[in-house]
N, CA, C and O atoms as CSV, one atom per row, in Angstrom:
chain,resi,resn,atom,element,x,y,z
A,1,MET,N,N,-143.458,-27.561,154.602
A,1,MET,CA,C,-142.123,-26.344,153.878
A,1,MET,C,C,-141.770,-25.948,154.874
A,1,MET,O,O,-142.169,-25.964,156.039
A,2,ARG,N,N,-140.633,-25.420,154.118
A,2,ARG,CA,C,-139.370,-25.084,154.805
A,2,ARG,C,C,-139.375,-23.493,155.225
A,2,ARG,O,O,-139.052,-23.015,154.137
A,3,LEU,N,N,-139.491,-22.662,155.872
A,3,LEU,CA,C,-139.670,-20.727,156.617
A,3,LEU,C,C,-137.567,-20.848,155.807
A,3,LEU,O,O,-136.679,-21.701,155.809
A,4,SER,N,N,-137.721,-19.569,155.322
A,4,SER,CA,C,-136.357,-19.139,155.963
A,4,SER,C,C,-135.850,-17.936,156.098
A,4,SER,O,O,-136.868,-17.632,155.477
A,5,VAL,N,N,-135.313,-16.962,156.281
A,5,VAL,CA,C,-135.167,-14.991,156.389
A,5,VAL,C,C,-136.074,-14.920,155.143
A,5,VAL,O,O,-137.149,-14.324,155.219
A,6,LYS,N,N,-135.714,-15.450,154.114
A,6,LYS,CA,C,-135.781,-14.431,152.821
A,6,LYS,C,C,-137.683,-14.750,152.907
A,6,LYS,O,O,-138.541,-14.106,152.304
A,7,ASP,N,N,-137.893,-15.874,153.803
A,7,ASP,CA,C,-139.708,-14.995,153.128
A,7,ASP,C,C,-140.349,-13.937,154.553
A,7,ASP,O,O,-141.515,-13.615,154.781
A,8,PHE,N,N,-139.157,-13.611,155.284
A,8,PHE,CA,C,-140.133,-12.469,156.182
A,8,PHE,C,C,-139.083,-11.666,156.018
A,8,PHE,O,O,-138.711,-11.357,157.150
A,9,LYS,N,N,-138.245,-11.042,155.023
A,9,LYS,CA,C,-137.541,-9.564,154.740
A,9,LYS,C,C,-139.004,-8.912,155.111
A,9,LYS,O,O,-139.369,-8.560,156.233
A,10,GLY,N,N,-139.910,-8.826,153.617
A,10,GLY,CA,C,-140.733,-7.992,153.053
A,10,GLY,C,C,-141.749,-7.199,153.837
A,10,GLY,O,O,-142.555,-6.402,153.357
A,11,ILE,N,N,-141.579,-7.572,155.305
A,11,ILE,CA,C,-143.037,-7.959,156.117
A,11,ILE,C,C,-142.408,-6.576,157.583
A,11,ILE,O,O,-141.530,-6.638,158.443
A,12,SER,N,N,-143.104,-5.834,157.315
A,12,SER,CA,C,-143.339,-4.424,158.368
A,12,SER,C,C,-144.016,-4.770,159.112
A,12,SER,O,O,-144.784,-5.688,158.828
A,13,PHE,N,N,-144.025,-4.169,160.425
A,13,PHE,CA,C,-145.438,-4.871,161.620
A,13,PHE,C,C,-145.452,-2.832,161.755
A,13,PHE,O,O,-144.735,-2.151,161.022
A,14,SER,N,N,-146.316,-2.273,162.720
A,14,SER,CA,C,-146.685,-1.479,162.742
A,14,SER,C,C,-146.013,-0.690,164.213
A,14,SER,O,O,-145.711,-1.466,165.120
A,15,HIS,N,N,-145.875,0.200,164.356
A,15,HIS,CA,C,-145.408,1.242,165.870
A,15,HIS,C,C,-145.865,0.183,166.919
A,15,HIS,O,O,-145.157,-0.101,167.885
A,16,ASN,N,N,-146.618,-0.171,166.775
A,16,ASN,CA,C,-147.352,-0.560,168.252
A,16,ASN,C,C,-147.194,-2.109,168.636
A,16,ASN,O,O,-146.976,-2.723,169.680
A,17,THR,N,N,-147.464,-2.539,166.921
A,17,THR,CA,C,-146.667,-4.396,167.149
A,17,THR,C,C,-145.253,-4.682,167.417
A,17,THR,O,O,-145.148,-5.864,167.744
A,18,LYS,N,N,-143.562,-3.770,167.406
A,18,LYS,CA,C,-142.900,-3.312,167.800
A,18,LYS,C,C,-142.853,-2.860,169.457
A,18,LYS,O,O,-141.926,-3.074,170.238
A,19,VAL,N,N,-144.185,-2.149,169.745
A,19,VAL,CA,C,-143.679,-1.295,170.895
A,19,VAL,C,C,-143.992,-2.681,171.737
A,19,VAL,O,O,-143.192,-2.649,172.671
A,20,LEU,N,N,-145.045,-4.281,171.876
A,20,LEU,CA,C,-145.867,-4.631,172.672
A,20,LEU,C,C,-144.814,-6.034,172.351
A,20,LEU,O,O,-144.634,-6.675,173.386
A,21,TYR,N,N,-144.183,-6.549,171.275
A,21,TYR,CA,C,-142.631,-6.514,171.030
A,21,TYR,C,C,-141.881,-6.336,171.975
A,21,TYR,O,O,-141.339,-7.382,172.332
A,22,LEU,N,N,-141.499,-5.113,172.769
A,22,LEU,CA,C,-140.016,-5.056,173.174
A,22,LEU,C,C,-141.037,-5.080,174.502
A,22,LEU,O,O,-140.683,-5.630,175.545
A,23,ASN,N,N,-142.341,-4.426,174.358
A,23,ASN,CA,C,-142.666,-4.727,176.393
A,23,ASN,C,C,-142.543,-6.804,176.953
A,23,ASN,O,O,-142.326,-7.319,178.050
A,24,ARG,N,N,-142.830,-7.465,175.458
A,24,ARG,CA,C,-142.972,-8.517,176.508
A,24,ARG,C,C,-141.542,-8.926,176.585
A,24,ARG,O,O,-141.035,-9.706,177.392
A,25,LEU,N,N,-140.950,-8.241,175.568
A,25,LEU,CA,C,-139.450,-9.070,175.655
A,25,LEU,C,C,-138.401,-8.654,176.942
A,25,LEU,O,O,-137.469,-9.409,177.217
A,26,ALA,N,N,-138.607,-7.528,177.622
A,26,ALA,CA,C,-138.373,-6.846,178.605
A,26,ALA,C,C,-138.613,-7.851,179.761
A,26,ALA,O,O,-137.918,-8.422,180.602
A,27,MET,N,N,-140.243,-7.789,179.325
A,27,MET,CA,C,-140.430,-8.583,180.630
A,27,MET,C,C,-140.080,-10.364,181.255
A,27,MET,O,O,-140.180,-10.806,182.399
A,28,GLN,N,N,-139.575,-11.188,179.723
A,28,GLN,CA,C,-139.154,-11.249,180.317
A,28,GLN,C,C,-137.373,-12.029,180.885
A,28,GLN,O,O,-136.903,-12.983,181.506
A,29,ILE,N,N,-136.933,-10.692,180.063
A,29,ILE,CA,C,-135.625,-10.473,180.641
A,29,ILE,C,C,-136.028,-10.221,182.169
A,29,ILE,O,O,-135.816,-11.169,182.926
A,30,ALA,N,N,-136.568,-9.089,182.702
A,30,ALA,CA,C,-136.617,-9.021,183.737
A,30,ALA,C,C,-137.309,-10.378,184.573
A,30,ALA,O,O,-137.042,-10.470,185.771
A,31,PHE,N,N,-137.926,-11.109,184.131
A,31,PHE,CA,C,-138.454,-12.067,185.256
A,31,PHE,C,C,-137.292,-13.008,185.072
A,31,PHE,O,O,-136.977,-13.620,186.093
A,32,GLY,N,N,-136.579,-13.256,183.970
A,32,GLY,CA,C,-134.610,-14.378,183.800
A,32,GLY,C,C,-134.262,-13.736,184.587
A,32,GLY,O,O,-135.013,-14.387,185.315
A,33,ILE,N,N,-133.632,-12.716,185.539
A,33,ILE,CA,C,-133.101,-11.581,185.374
A,33,ILE,C,C,-133.448,-12.630,187.629
A,33,ILE,O,O,-132.826,-13.617,188.024
A,34,VAL,N,N,-134.459,-11.923,188.371
A,34,VAL,CA,C,-134.791,-12.301,189.243
A,34,VAL,C,C,-135.201,-13.751,189.364
A,34,VAL,O,O,-135.405,-14.064,190.537
A,35,SER,N,N,-135.371,-14.670,188.540
A,35,SER,CA,C,-135.298,-15.816,188.581
A,35,SER,C,C,-134.512,-16.649,189.188
A,35,SER,O,O,-134.550,-17.614,189.950
A,36,VAL,N,N,-133.031,-15.292,188.031
A,36,VAL,CA,C,-131.821,-15.938,188.678
A,36,VAL,C,C,-130.532,-15.360,190.140
A,36,VAL,O,O,-129.399,-15.698,190.484
A,37,PHE,N,N,-131.406,-14.506,190.535
A,37,PHE,CA,C,-130.800,-14.086,192.101
A,37,PHE,C,C,-132.096,-13.572,192.848
A,37,PHE,O,O,-132.111,-12.480,193.417
A,38,LEU,N,N,-133.127,-14.381,192.815
A,38,LEU,CA,C,-133.948,-13.983,193.343
A,38,LEU,C,C,-133.501,-15.638,194.873
A,38,LEU,O,O,-133.660,-15.380,196.066
A,39,PRO,N,N,-133.011,-17.046,194.425
A,39,PRO,CA,C,-132.616,-18.072,195.483
A,39,PRO,C,C,-130.970,-18.001,195.503
A,39,PRO,O,O,-130.185,-18.916,195.751
A,40,ILE,N,N,-130.690,-16.611,195.161
A,40,ILE,CA,C,-128.898,-16.358,195.583
A,40,ILE,C,C,-129.652,-14.888,197.062
A,40,ILE,O,O,-129.153,-14.756,198.180
A,41,PHE,N,N,-130.765,-14.129,196.568
A,41,PHE,CA,C,-130.769,-13.989,197.977
A,41,PHE,C,C,-131.365,-14.187,198.896
A,41,PHE,O,O,-131.250,-13.445,199.872
A,42,PHE,N,N,-132.561,-15.714,198.894
A,42,PHE,CA,C,-133.008,-16.801,199.808
A,42,PHE,C,C,-132.144,-17.455,200.640
A,42,PHE,O,O,-132.153,-17.798,201.822
A,43,TYR,N,N,-130.888,-17.594,199.088
A,43,TYR,CA,C,-129.866,-18.013,200.008
A,43,TYR,C,C,-128.363,-17.476,200.760
A,43,TYR,O,O,-127.327,-18.112,200.957
A,44,ALA,N,N,-128.771,-15.818,201.133
A,44,ALA,CA,C,-128.156,-15.320,201.504
A,44,ALA,C,C,-129.064,-14.701,203.158
A,44,ALA,O,O,-128.353,-14.102,203.964
A,45,LEU,N,N,-130.561,-14.909,203.502
A,45,LEU,CA,C,-131.254,-14.585,203.811
A,45,LEU,C,C,-130.949,-15.637,205.430
A,45,LEU,O,O,-131.066,-15.429,206.637
A,46,SER,N,N,-130.540,-16.730,204.602
A,46,SER,CA,C,-130.564,-18.139,205.261
A,46,SER,C,C,-129.008,-18.388,206.105
A,46,SER,O,O,-128.793,-19.441,206.706
């Protein structure tokens, strides 16, 4: 079974689901930024 974008166009999510998704997205971006700059910070301290 192949899925395409057309299969998901009719789906609407509740407000709470959208907020939960945005929260998870913001957390992943924040952890990604920290994981990039933390080694640079530790290298600068040494």
